[in-house]
C-alpha positions as CSV (number, residue, x, y, z in Angstrom):
1,M,-70.2,-22.4,-90.1
2,C,-68.9,-20.6,-87.0
3,V,-71.1,-18.3,-85.0
4,G,-70.0,-15.9,-82.3
5,L,-72.5,-14.5,-79.8
6,P,-72.4,-11.1,-78.3
7,A,-72.4,-10.8,-74.5
8,R,-72.0,-8.2,-71.8
9,V,-69.3,-8.7,-69.2
10,V,-70.6,-9.0,-65.7
11,N,-67.3,-9.8,-63.9
12,V,-63.7,-10.6,-64.7
13,K,-61.3,-12.5,-62.4
14,D,-58.1,-14.4,-63.1
15,G,-58.6,-14.6,-66.9
16,V,-62.2,-15.7,-66.7
17,A,-65.2,-13.5,-67.5
18,L,-68.7,-14.0,-66.3
19,V,-70.8,-12.8,-69.3
20,D,-74.5,-12.3,-69.9
21,A,-75.8,-13.3,-73.4
22,S,-79.5,-12.4,-73.7
23,G,-80.1,-13.3,-70.1
24,A,-78.0,-16.5,-70.0
25,Q,-74.9,-16.2,-67.8
26,R,-71.8,-18.3,-68.2
27,E,-68.1,-18.2,-67.7
28,V,-65.8,-17.8,-70.6
29,S,-62.0,-17.4,-71.1
30,A,-60.9,-13.8,-71.2
31,E,-57.3,-14.6,-71.9
32,L,-57.3,-13.1,-75.4
33,I,-58.4,-9.6,-74.3
34,E,-55.9,-7.5,-72.3
35,E,-58.2,-4.9,-70.8
36,L,-61.7,-6.1,-70.0
37,D,-64.1,-4.5,-67.5
38,P,-67.6,-5.2,-66.3
39,G,-70.0,-3.5,-68.7
40,D,-67.8,-4.1,-71.7
41,Y,-69.3,-6.1,-74.6
42,V,-67.5,-9.1,-76.2
43,M,-68.0,-11.5,-79.0
44,V,-67.9,-15.1,-77.6
45,H,-67.0,-18.2,-79.6
46,A,-66.4,-21.7,-78.3
47,G,-66.2,-20.5,-74.7
48,V,-63.7,-17.8,-75.4
49,A,-64.2,-14.0,-75.5
50,I,-62.5,-13.4,-78.9
51,A,-63.0,-9.6,-79.3
52,K,-64.3,-6.5,-77.6
53,I,-67.3,-5.0,-79.4
54,T,-69.4,-1.9,-78.9
55,A,-72.9,-1.8,-77.5
56,D,-74.1,-0.8,-81.0
57,D,-72.4,-4.0,-82.4
58,E,-74.1,-6.1,-79.8
59,E,-77.6,-4.6,-80.6
60,E,-77.0,-5.1,-84.4
61,T,-75.9,-8.7,-83.9
62,D,-78.9,-9.5,-81.6
63,A,-81.2,-8.1,-84.2
64,L,-79.6,-10.1,-87.0
65,L,-79.8,-13.3,-84.9
66,D,-83.5,-12.6,-84.1
67,A,-84.2,-12.1,-87.8
68,V,-82.6,-15.5,-88.7
69,I,-84.4,-17.4,-85.9
70,D,-87.9,-16.0,-86.8
């Protein structure tokens, strides 16, 4: 099973994005997404931002993950 996690972009530089996923910050590859700006939301899988998502998508995914964990 593959799981992607939603994250908010904090900074982007030279194809690398610093993202915040529920308070945990880490660097991920942003090479697959052409236009990415701080404040955007992305789905992250295996250290790669694989798609831009909306803030609503991020909230829904967080709620689903919380439900699974509880």
